[in-house]
PDB file of N, CA, C and O in Angstrom:
ATOM      1  N   UNK A   1      77.604 124.204  76.222  1.00  0.00           N
ATOM      2  CA  UNK A   1      77.123 125.593  75.535  1.00  0.00           C
ATOM      3  C   UNK A   1      78.219 126.033  75.298  1.00  0.00           C
ATOM      4  O   UNK A   1      78.652 126.258  74.168  1.00  0.00           O
ATOM      5  N   UNK A   2      79.127 126.307  76.929  1.00  0.00           N
ATOM      6  CA  UNK A   2      80.244 127.488  76.437  1.00  0.00           C
ATOM      7  C   UNK A   2      81.474 127.259  75.001  1.00  0.00           C
ATOM      8  O   UNK A   2      81.960 127.963  74.116  1.00  0.00           O
ATOM      9  N   UNK A   3      81.549 125.950  75.431  1.00  0.00           N
ATOM     10  CA  UNK A   3      82.590 125.370  74.347  1.00  0.00           C
ATOM     11  C   UNK A   3      82.262 125.224  72.791  1.00  0.00           C
ATOM     12  O   UNK A   3      83.016 124.935  71.862  1.00  0.00           O
ATOM     13  N   UNK A   4      80.984 125.500  72.804  1.00  0.00           N
ATOM     14  CA  UNK A   4      80.078 125.477  71.493  1.00  0.00           C
ATOM     15  C   UNK A   4      80.388 126.929  71.003  1.00  0.00           C
ATOM     16  O   UNK A   4      81.126 127.287  70.085  1.00  0.00           O
ATOM     17  N   UNK A   5      79.619 127.673  71.870  1.00  0.00           N
ATOM     18  CA  UNK A   5      79.972 129.464  71.574  1.00  0.00           C
ATOM     19  C   UNK A   5      81.356 129.844  70.912  1.00  0.00           C
ATOM     20  O   UNK A   5      81.544 130.488  69.880  1.00  0.00           O
ATOM     21  N   UNK A   6      82.282 129.275  71.778  1.00  0.00           N
ATOM     22  CA  UNK A   6      83.094 129.692  71.588  1.00  0.00           C
ATOM     23  C   UNK A   6      84.275 129.236  70.186  1.00  0.00           C
ATOM     24  O   UNK A   6      84.940 129.965  69.450  1.00  0.00           O
ATOM     25  N   UNK A   7      84.132 127.521  70.262  1.00  0.00           N
ATOM     26  CA  UNK A   7      83.827 127.014  68.795  1.00  0.00           C
ATOM     27  C   UNK A   7      83.747 127.779  67.097  1.00  0.00           C
ATOM     28  O   UNK A   7      84.477 128.069  66.149  1.00  0.00           O
ATOM     29  N   UNK A   8      82.388 127.834  67.519  1.00  0.00           N
ATOM     30  CA  UNK A   8      81.531 128.783  66.694  1.00  0.00           C
ATOM     31  C   UNK A   8      82.365 130.212  66.062  1.00  0.00           C
ATOM     32  O   UNK A   8      82.642 130.508  64.899  1.00  0.00           O
ATOM     33  N   UNK A   9      82.623 130.943  67.374  1.00  0.00           N
ATOM     34  CA  UNK A   9      83.047 132.314  67.263  1.00  0.00           C
ATOM     35  C   UNK A   9      84.372 131.865  66.186  1.00  0.00           C
ATOM     36  O   UNK A   9      84.579 132.333  65.066  1.00  0.00           O
ATOM     37  N   UNK A  10      85.080 130.940  66.824  1.00  0.00           N
ATOM     38  CA  UNK A  10      86.339 130.691  65.929  1.00  0.00           C
ATOM     39  C   UNK A  10      86.298 130.641  64.886  1.00  0.00           C
ATOM     40  O   UNK A  10      87.206 131.222  64.292  1.00  0.00           O
ATOM     41  N   UNK A  11      85.224 129.920  64.052  1.00  0.00           N
ATOM     42  CA  UNK A  11      85.231 129.857  62.708  1.00  0.00           C
ATOM     43  C   UNK A  11      84.390 131.000  61.855  1.00  0.00           C
ATOM     44  O   UNK A  11      83.740 130.983  60.809  1.00  0.00           O
ATOM     45  N   UNK A  12      84.743 132.019  62.858  1.00  0.00           N
ATOM     46  CA  UNK A  12      84.086 133.018  62.191  1.00  0.00           C
ATOM     47  C   UNK A  12      83.115 133.728  61.997  1.00  0.00           C
ATOM     48  O   UNK A  12      82.960 134.701  61.260  1.00  0.00           O
ATOM     49  N   UNK A  13      82.228 133.039  62.918  1.00  0.00           N
ATOM     50  CA  UNK A  13      80.516 133.079  62.195  1.00  0.00           C
ATOM     51  C   UNK A  13      80.021 134.545  63.444  1.00  0.00           C
ATOM     52  O   UNK A  13      80.530 134.691  64.555  1.00  0.00           O
ATOM     53  N   UNK A  14      79.144 135.273  62.949  1.00  0.00           N
ATOM     54  CA  UNK A  14      78.787 136.957  63.713  1.00  0.00           C
ATOM     55  C   UNK A  14      78.091 136.263  65.193  1.00  0.00           C
ATOM     56  O   UNK A  14      77.828 135.072  65.024  1.00  0.00           O
ATOM     57  N   UNK A  15      77.841 136.643  66.219  1.00  0.00           N
ATOM     58  CA  UNK A  15      77.191 136.587  67.465  1.00  0.00           C
ATOM     59  C   UNK A  15      75.831 136.485  66.693  1.00  0.00           C
ATOM     60  O   UNK A  15      75.029 135.754  67.274  1.00  0.00           O
ATOM     61  N   UNK A  16      75.550 136.825  65.976  1.00  0.00           N
ATOM     62  CA  UNK A  16      73.946 136.639  65.452  1.00  0.00           C
ATOM     63  C   UNK A  16      73.664 134.967  65.048  1.00  0.00           C
ATOM     64  O   UNK A  16      72.686 134.258  65.286  1.00  0.00           O
ATOM     65  N   UNK A  17      74.506 134.773  64.584  1.00  0.00           N
ATOM     66  CA  UNK A  17      74.209 133.360  64.231  1.00  0.00           C
ATOM     67  C   UNK A  17      74.654 132.611  64.662  1.00  0.00           C
ATOM     68  O   UNK A  17      74.206 131.468  64.579  1.00  0.00           O
ATOM     69  N   UNK A  18      76.047 133.002  65.506  1.00  0.00           N
ATOM     70  CA  UNK A  18      75.889 131.619  66.368  1.00  0.00           C
ATOM     71  C   UNK A  18      74.467 131.285  67.337  1.00  0.00           C
ATOM     72  O   UNK A  18      73.945 130.182  67.503  1.00  0.00           O
ATOM     73  N   UNK A  19      74.072 132.500  67.859  1.00  0.00           N
ATOM     74  CA  UNK A  19      73.075 132.321  68.654  1.00  0.00           C
ATOM     75  C   UNK A  19      71.756 132.071  68.174  1.00  0.00           C
ATOM     76  O   UNK A  19      71.019 131.488  68.970  1.00  0.00           O
ATOM     77  N   UNK A  20      71.317 132.351  67.140  1.00  0.00           N
ATOM     78  CA  UNK A  20      70.012 131.598  66.164  1.00  0.00           C
ATOM     79  C   UNK A  20      70.734 129.902  65.868  1.00  0.00           C
ATOM     80  O   UNK A  20      69.842 129.081  65.657  1.00  0.00           O
ATOM     81  N   UNK A  21      72.185 129.302  65.828  1.00  0.00           N
ATOM     82  CA  UNK A  21      71.900 128.215  65.530  1.00  0.00           C
ATOM     83  C   UNK A  21      71.984 127.213  66.551  1.00  0.00           C
ATOM     84  O   UNK A  21      71.729 126.008  66.538  1.00  0.00           O
ATOM     85  N   UNK A  22      72.506 128.193  67.664  1.00  0.00           N
ATOM     86  CA  UNK A  22      73.073 127.496  68.909  1.00  0.00           C
ATOM     87  C   UNK A  22      71.603 127.680  70.287  1.00  0.00           C
ATOM     88  O   UNK A  22      71.411 127.162  71.387  1.00  0.00           O
ATOM     89  N   UNK A  23      70.749 128.825  69.323  1.00  0.00           N
ATOM     90  CA  UNK A  23      69.438 128.839  70.454  1.00  0.00           C
ATOM     91  C   UNK A  23      69.457 129.577  71.742  1.00  0.00           C
ATOM     92  O   UNK A  23      68.568 129.684  72.587  1.00  0.00           O
ATOM     93  N   UNK A  24      70.768 130.105  71.710  1.00  0.00           N
ATOM     94  CA  UNK A  24      70.963 131.155  72.889  1.00  0.00           C
ATOM     95  C   UNK A  24      70.696 132.416  72.419  1.00  0.00           C
ATOM     96  O   UNK A  24      70.511 132.755  71.250  1.00  0.00           O
ATOM     97  N   UNK A  25      70.684 133.387  73.859  1.00  0.00           N
ATOM     98  CA  UNK A  25      70.672 135.199  72.815  1.00  0.00           C
ATOM     99  C   UNK A  25      72.094 135.354  72.524  1.00  0.00           C
ATOM    100  O   UNK A  25      73.090 134.703  72.839  1.00  0.00           O
ATOM    101  N   UNK A  26      71.848 136.672  71.656  1.00  0.00           N
ATOM    102  CA  UNK A  26      72.525 137.186  71.724  1.00  0.00           C
ATOM    103  C   UNK A  26      73.591 137.785  72.992  1.00  0.00           C
ATOM    104  O   UNK A  26      74.813 137.823  72.848  1.00  0.00           O
ATOM    105  N   UNK A  27      72.980 138.169  74.055  1.00  0.00           N
ATOM    106  CA  UNK A  27      73.658 138.622  74.546  1.00  0.00           C
ATOM    107  C   UNK A  27      74.463 137.782  75.122  1.00  0.00           C
ATOM    108  O   UNK A  27      75.512 138.424  75.191  1.00  0.00           O
ATOM    109  N   UNK A  28      74.722 136.367  75.758  1.00  0.00           N
ATOM    110  CA  UNK A  28      75.195 134.947  76.055  1.00  0.00           C
ATOM    111  C   UNK A  28      76.307 134.853  75.390  1.00  0.00           C
ATOM    112  O   UNK A  28      77.410 134.902  75.933  1.00  0.00           O
ATOM    113  N   UNK A  29      76.078 134.677  73.867  1.00  0.00           N
ATOM    114  CA  UNK A  29      77.215 134.720  72.666  1.00  0.00           C
ATOM    115  C   UNK A  29      78.586 135.827  73.661  1.00  0.00           C
ATOM    116  O   UNK A  29      79.498 135.492  74.416  1.00  0.00           O
ATOM    117  N   UNK A  30      78.077 137.273  73.132  1.00  0.00           N
ATOM    118  CA  UNK A  30      78.803 138.284  73.296  1.00  0.00           C
ATOM    119  C   UNK A  30      79.129 137.858  75.063  1.00  0.00           C
ATOM    120  O   UNK A  30      79.881 138.719  75.520  1.00  0.00           O
ATOM    121  N   UNK A  31      78.880 137.123  75.798  1.00  0.00           N
ATOM    122  CA  UNK A  31      79.561 137.367  77.152  1.00  0.00           C
ATOM    123  C   UNK A  31      80.609 136.502  77.158  1.00  0.00           C
ATOM    124  O   UNK A  31      81.657 136.620  77.792  1.00  0.00           O
ATOM    125  N   UNK A  32      80.168 135.322  76.167  1.00  0.00           N
ATOM    126  CA  UNK A  32      81.071 134.430  76.345  1.00  0.00           C
ATOM    127  C   UNK A  32      82.287 134.447  75.835  1.00  0.00           C
ATOM    128  O   UNK A  32      83.344 134.193  76.414  1.00  0.00           O
ATOM    129  N   UNK A  33      82.093 134.787  74.613  1.00  0.00           N
ATOM    130  CA  UNK A  33      83.311 135.583  73.327  1.00  0.00           C
ATOM    131  C   UNK A  33      83.959 136.242  74.137  1.00  0.00           C
ATOM    132  O   UNK A  33      85.074 135.826  74.451  1.00  0.00           O
ATOM    133  N   UNK A  34      83.416 137.542  74.748  1.00  0.00           N
ATOM    134  CA  UNK A  34      84.700 138.223  75.312  1.00  0.00           C
ATOM    135  C   UNK A  34      85.374 137.546  76.768  1.00  0.00           C
ATOM    136  O   UNK A  34      86.475 137.888  77.201  1.00  0.00           O
ATOM    137  N   UNK A  35      84.402 136.427  77.484  1.00  0.00           N
ATOM    138  CA  UNK A  35      85.107 135.895  78.688  1.00  0.00           C
ATOM    139  C   UNK A  35      86.694 135.122  77.725  1.00  0.00           C
ATOM    140  O   UNK A  35      87.887 135.066  78.024  1.00  0.00           O
ATOM    141  N   UNK A  36      86.006 134.709  76.686  1.00  0.00           N
ATOM    142  CA  UNK A  36      87.279 133.881  76.499  1.00  0.00           C
ATOM    143  C   UNK A  36      87.919 134.550  76.133  1.00  0.00           C
ATOM    144  O   UNK A  36      88.988 134.251  76.664  1.00  0.00           O
ATOM    145  N   UNK A  37      88.148 135.770  75.209  1.00  0.00           N
ATOM    146  CA  UNK A  37      89.092 136.365  74.875  1.00  0.00           C
ATOM    147  C   UNK A  37      90.035 137.196  75.801  1.00  0.00           C
ATOM    148  O   UNK A  37      91.076 137.667  75.345  1.00  0.00           O
ATOM    149  N   UNK A  38      89.669 137.374  77.095  1.00  0.00           N
ATOM    150  CA  UNK A  38      90.207 137.652  78.228  1.00  0.00           C
ATOM    151  C   UNK A  38      90.856 136.878  78.994  1.00  0.00           C
ATOM    152  O   UNK A  38      91.778 137.494  79.529  1.00  0.00           O
ATOM    153  N   UNK A  39      90.779 135.354  79.425  1.00  0.00           N
ATOM    154  CA  UNK A  39      90.859 134.708  79.947  1.00  0.00           C
ATOM    155  C   UNK A  39      91.161 132.956  79.573  1.00  0.00           C
ATOM    156  O   UNK A  39      91.526 132.010  80.271  1.00  0.00           O
ATOM    157  N   UNK A  40      90.770 133.116  77.989  1.00  0.00           N
ATOM    158  CA  UNK A  40      90.976 131.955  77.467  1.00  0.00           C
ATOM    159  C   UNK A  40      90.661 130.946  78.260  1.00  0.00           C
ATOM    160  O   UNK A  40      90.026 131.292  79.257  1.00  0.00           O
ATOM    161  N   UNK A  41      90.969 129.406  78.125  1.00  0.00           N
ATOM    162  CA  UNK A  41      90.329 128.048  78.760  1.00  0.00           C
ATOM    163  C   UNK A  41      89.748 128.590  80.272  1.00  0.00           C
ATOM    164  O   UNK A  41      88.581 128.562  80.663  1.00  0.00           O
ATOM    165  N   UNK A  42      90.992 129.107  81.010  1.00  0.00           N
ATOM    166  CA  UNK A  42      90.199 129.092  82.332  1.00  0.00           C
ATOM    167  C   UNK A  42      88.749 129.730  82.602  1.00  0.00           C
ATOM    168  O   UNK A  42      87.935 129.558  83.510  1.00  0.00           O
ATOM    169  N   UNK A  43      88.751 130.684  81.241  1.00  0.00           N
ATOM    170  CA  UNK A  43      87.072 131.427  81.286  1.00  0.00           C
ATOM    171  C   UNK A  43      85.797 130.033  81.077  1.00  0.00           C
ATOM    172  O   UNK A  43      84.636 130.234  81.432  1.00  0.00           O
ATOM    173  N   UNK A  44      86.068 129.177  80.693  1.00  0.00           N
ATOM    174  CA  UNK A  44      85.211 128.091  80.440  1.00  0.00           C
ATOM    175  C   UNK A  44      84.606 127.117  81.786  1.00  0.00           C
ATOM    176  O   UNK A  44      83.537 126.529  81.950  1.00  0.00           O
ATOM    177  N   UNK A  45      85.741 127.252  82.570  1.00  0.00           N
ATOM    178  CA  UNK A  45      85.228 126.666  83.607  1.00  0.00           C
ATOM    179  C   UNK A  45      84.213 127.552  84.673  1.00  0.00           C
ATOM    180  O   UNK A  45      84.277 128.781  84.645  1.00  0.00           O
ATOM    181  N   UNK A  46      83.267 126.850  85.619  1.00  0.00           N
ATOM    182  CA  UNK A  46      82.495 127.169  86.384  1.00  0.00           C
ATOM    183  C   UNK A  46      83.347 128.322  87.592  1.00  0.00           C
ATOM    184  O   UNK A  46      84.459 128.089  88.064  1.00  0.00           O
ATOM    185  N   UNK A  47      82.570 129.459  87.882  1.00  0.00           N
ATOM    186  CA  UNK A  47      83.120 130.229  88.874  1.00  0.00           C
ATOM    187  C   UNK A  47      82.633 129.719  90.252  1.00  0.00           C
ATOM    188  O   UNK A  47      81.681 128.971  90.473  1.00  0.00           O
ATOM    189  N   UNK A  48      83.535 130.314  91.173  1.00  0.00           N
ATOM    190  CA  UNK A  48      82.845 129.806  92.755  1.00  0.00           C
ATOM    191  C   UNK A  48      81.489 130.343  93.022  1.00  0.00           C
ATOM    192  O   UNK A  48      81.610 131.508  93.403  1.00  0.00           O
ATOM    193  N   UNK A  49      80.609 130.080  92.992  1.00  0.00           N
ATOM    194  CA  UNK A  49      79.212 130.591  93.815  1.00  0.00           C
ATOM    195  C   UNK A  49      79.073 130.686  95.052  1.00  0.00           C
ATOM    196  O   UNK A  49      79.607 129.791  95.708  1.00  0.00           O
ATOM    197  N   UNK A  50      78.434 131.616  95.695  1.00  0.00           N
ATOM    198  CA  UNK A  50      78.208 131.687  97.094  1.00  0.00           C
ATOM    199  C   UNK A  50      77.151 130.729  97.721  1.00  0.00           C
ATOM    200  O   UNK A  50      76.197 130.450  96.994  1.00  0.00           O
ATOM    201  N   UNK A  51      77.182 130.264  98.794  1.00  0.00           N
ATOM    202  CA  UNK A  51      75.843 129.855  99.061  1.00  0.00           C
ATOM    203  C   UNK A  51      76.260 128.016  99.400  1.00  0.00           C
ATOM    204  O   UNK A  51      77.431 127.687  99.206  1.00  0.00           O
ATOM    205  N   UNK A  52      75.469 127.165  99.786  1.00  0.00           N
ATOM    206  CA  UNK A  52      75.441 125.521  99.719  1.00  0.00           C
ATOM    207  C   UNK A  52      75.275 125.437  98.215  1.00  0.00           C
ATOM    208  O   UNK A  52      74.521 126.088  97.491  1.00  0.00           O
ATOM    209  N   UNK A  53      76.308 124.317  97.853  1.00  0.00           N
ATOM    210  CA  UNK A  53      76.128 123.381  96.543  1.00  0.00           C
ATOM    211  C   UNK A  53      74.526 122.976  96.277  1.00  0.00           C
ATOM    212  O   UNK A  53      74.219 122.267  95.319  1.00  0.00           O
TER     213      UNK A  53
END
């Protein structure tokens, strides 16, 4: 889903359209667009989490 969001944004679609097309919230699109802009491909990987897997 993360990569789909980023690819749709790269096509120039607005956040609202990407959210509607992919069935996610606008906040989710904003979050992943911002993370990708800041850290490029590294941002698409899972972050370490606390606790057991």
